[in-house]
C-alpha positions as CSV (number, residue, x, y, z in Angstrom):
1,M,-23.9,-74.9,-44.1
2,S,-23.0,-71.3,-44.8
3,W,-26.4,-70.1,-43.5
4,K,-25.8,-71.9,-40.2
5,R,-22.4,-70.3,-39.9
6,A,-23.8,-66.9,-40.7
7,G,-26.5,-67.4,-38.1
8,I,-24.0,-68.5,-35.5
9,G,-21.8,-65.4,-36.3
10,L,-24.8,-63.1,-35.9
11,A,-25.8,-64.6,-32.6
12,I,-22.2,-64.2,-31.2
13,A,-22.0,-60.6,-32.4
14,A,-25.4,-59.8,-30.8
15,A,-24.2,-61.4,-27.5
16,L,-20.9,-59.4,-27.6
17,V,-22.8,-56.1,-28.2
18,G,-25.2,-56.9,-25.4
19,C,-22.3,-57.6,-23.0
20,N,-20.6,-54.4,-24.0
21,N,-23.7,-52.4,-23.3
22,N,-24.1,-54.0,-19.9
23,D,-20.4,-53.2,-19.1
24,N,-21.0,-49.6,-20.1
25,N,-24.1,-49.3,-18.0
26,K,-22.3,-51.0,-15.1
27,G,-19.5,-48.5,-15.5
28,N,-21.9,-45.5,-15.5
29,N,-23.7,-46.9,-12.5
30,N,-20.4,-47.1,-10.6
31,I,-19.7,-43.4,-11.0
32,D,-20.6,-41.6,-7.8
33,T,-22.2,-38.4,-9.2
34,H,-22.6,-37.0,-5.7
35,R,-19.0,-37.5,-4.5
36,Y,-17.6,-34.4,-6.3
37,Q,-20.4,-32.1,-5.0
38,N,-20.0,-33.6,-1.5
39,D,-16.2,-32.8,-1.6
40,L,-17.0,-29.2,-2.4
41,N,-19.7,-28.9,0.2
42,D,-17.9,-30.9,2.9
43,N,-17.5,-28.6,6.0
44,G,-15.7,-31.0,8.4
45,D,-12.1,-30.5,9.5
46,G,-9.6,-30.3,6.6
47,T,-12.5,-29.9,4.1
48,T,-12.0,-29.2,0.5
49,R,-13.9,-25.9,0.7
50,D,-11.9,-24.7,3.8
51,R,-8.6,-25.6,2.1
52,F,-9.8,-23.9,-1.1
53,N,-10.7,-20.7,0.8
54,N,-7.5,-20.7,2.7
55,D,-5.5,-21.1,-0.5
56,M,-7.4,-18.3,-2.1
57,N,-6.8,-16.0,0.9
58,R,-3.0,-16.9,0.9
59,T,-2.8,-16.2,-2.8
60,R,-4.6,-12.8,-2.4
61,D,-2.3,-11.8,0.5
62,N,0.8,-12.8,-1.5
63,V,-0.4,-10.7,-4.5
64,H,-1.0,-7.7,-2.2
65,N,2.4,-8.1,-0.6
66,D,4.1,-8.4,-4.0
67,M,2.3,-5.2,-5.2
68,N,3.4,-3.3,-2.1
69,R,7.0,-4.5,-2.5
70,G,6.8,-3.3,-6.2
71,R,5.5,0.1,-5.2
72,N,8.2,0.5,-2.6
73,T,10.8,-0.5,-5.1
74,I,9.4,2.1,-7.6
75,D,9.7,4.7,-4.8
76,R,13.3,3.8,-4.1
77,D,14.1,3.8,-7.8
78,Y,12.5,7.2,-8.3
79,N,14.5,8.6,-5.4
80,D,17.7,7.2,-6.8
81,R,17.1,8.6,-10.3
82,H,15.7,12.0,-9.4
83,G,17.3,12.6,-6.0
84,D,14.0,14.1,-4.8
85,H,13.5,12.4,-1.5
86,Y,12.1,14.0,1.6
87,N,12.9,12.8,5.1
88,L,10.7,13.7,8.0
89,S,12.2,14.8,11.3
90,K,9.7,13.9,14.0
91,K,12.1,14.9,16.8
92,A,12.4,18.4,15.5
93,A,8.7,18.7,14.9
94,N,7.8,17.5,18.4
95,R,10.2,20.0,19.9
96,I,8.8,22.9,17.9
97,E,5.3,22.0,19.0
98,S,6.2,21.7,22.7
99,E,8.8,24.5,23.0
100,V,7.7,27.3,20.6
101,Q,4.9,29.3,22.0
102,G,1.9,29.9,19.7
103,I,2.6,26.8,17.5
104,D,-0.2,24.2,17.5
105,G,1.5,21.7,15.2
106,A,4.6,21.3,13.0
107,Y,6.0,19.2,10.3
108,V,9.7,19.2,9.4
109,V,10.8,17.8,6.0
110,M,14.4,17.7,4.8
111,T,16.1,17.2,1.5
112,D,19.8,17.7,0.8
113,N,21.0,20.2,3.5
114,N,17.7,22.1,3.6
115,A,14.8,21.8,6.1
116,Y,11.3,23.0,5.4
117,V,9.0,23.6,8.4
118,A,5.2,23.7,8.1
119,A,3.9,25.3,11.2
120,N,0.3,25.7,12.3
121,L,-0.4,28.7,14.5
122,D,-2.4,28.2,17.7
123,T,-5.3,30.5,17.0
124,N,-6.1,30.6,20.7
125,N,-2.7,31.9,21.6
126,S,-1.7,34.2,18.7
127,N,-0.3,36.9,21.0
128,G,-1.9,39.6,18.9
129,R,-0.3,38.4,15.6
130,T,-2.4,38.1,12.5
131,A,-3.0,34.7,11.1
132,G,-0.1,33.2,9.3
133,E,2.5,35.7,10.7
134,L,5.6,34.6,12.5
135,T,8.1,37.0,14.1
136,D,11.8,36.8,13.2
137,S,12.6,35.7,16.8
138,V,10.1,32.8,16.5
139,K,11.6,31.7,13.1
140,K,15.1,31.8,14.7
141,H,13.9,29.7,17.6
142,I,12.5,27.1,15.2
143,K,15.7,27.2,13.1
144,N,17.8,26.5,16.2
145,I,15.6,23.6,17.2
146,V,15.8,22.0,13.7
147,Q,19.6,22.4,13.5
148,A,20.1,21.0,17.0
149,E,18.1,17.9,16.1
150,E,19.5,17.6,12.5
151,P,23.1,18.9,12.5
152,S,23.5,18.3,8.7
153,V,20.9,21.0,8.0
154,D,22.4,24.3,6.8
155,R,19.2,26.3,5.9
156,V,15.8,26.2,7.5
157,Y,12.7,27.6,5.8
158,V,9.6,28.2,7.9
159,S,6.0,28.7,6.6
160,T,2.5,28.9,8.1
161,N,0.9,28.4,4.7
162,P,-2.1,26.1,5.3
163,D,-1.8,24.3,1.9
164,F,1.9,23.4,2.7
165,A,0.9,22.2,6.2
166,N,-1.9,20.0,4.8
167,L,0.4,18.5,2.2
168,M,3.0,17.8,4.9
169,S,0.3,16.2,7.1
170,R,-0.7,13.9,4.2
171,Y,2.9,13.0,3.5
172,S,3.6,12.3,7.2
173,N,0.5,10.1,7.5
174,D,1.4,8.1,4.4
175,V,4.9,7.5,5.7
176,D,3.7,6.5,9.1
177,N,1.2,4.0,7.5
178,G,3.7,2.5,5.0
179,R,1.9,3.8,2.0
180,P,3.8,4.6,-1.2
181,V,4.8,8.2,-1.3
182,G,6.8,8.5,-4.5
183,G,3.8,10.1,-6.3
184,M,3.9,13.0,-3.8
185,F,7.5,14.0,-4.5
186,T,6.7,16.3,-7.5
187,E,3.8,17.8,-5.6
188,I,6.1,18.6,-2.6
189,G,8.8,20.0,-4.8
190,N,6.3,22.3,-6.6
191,M,4.8,23.4,-3.3
192,I,8.2,24.2,-1.8
193,K,9.0,26.3,-4.9
194,R,5.8,28.2,-4.5
195,V,5.9,28.7,-0.7
196,F,9.7,29.4,-0.6
197,P,10.5,31.3,-3.8
198,Q,13.7,32.6,-2.2
199,N,15.0,29.0,-2.2
200,K,16.9,28.8,-5.4
């Protein structure tokens, strides 16, 4: 009697194991192995790949915007701490270029109550002057223009130093294009001390 029971038990166990294997195989057969790949490769409207690319582009743009905001904040903080900020006067520069004979370009930068003018001489219209030379009357004309456009300015310093003009050109371009300029403040300060040693 016990052999019969043992045999029946083994038969039931074998049947259960067989059913379990069939269920597992059936489950594996029901997995659509191509569906995941098709979702990634789907190029119809609203596709997964398009949505993924759009999300990545938005994330990249947000990171760049955050970085630019951070740089601008650093620039403002630097200005607040050090007080070395330089404002450009486009109006004064434009008037110098158009009204002062022999000037082929100008940049006017201001800090506190001082203005610093970087002037490029028109080499085709130097009126016999040597390169880099400005007469006292020309300097006075430039000073009058700057103070007319910027009444808060007390002192105006003028130079035709090409290094100073190049630095002012870079600074002006960076400001116009919204690029961070805080890193240039020390360079501008050092240049002003070198070009205008009388400015104490």
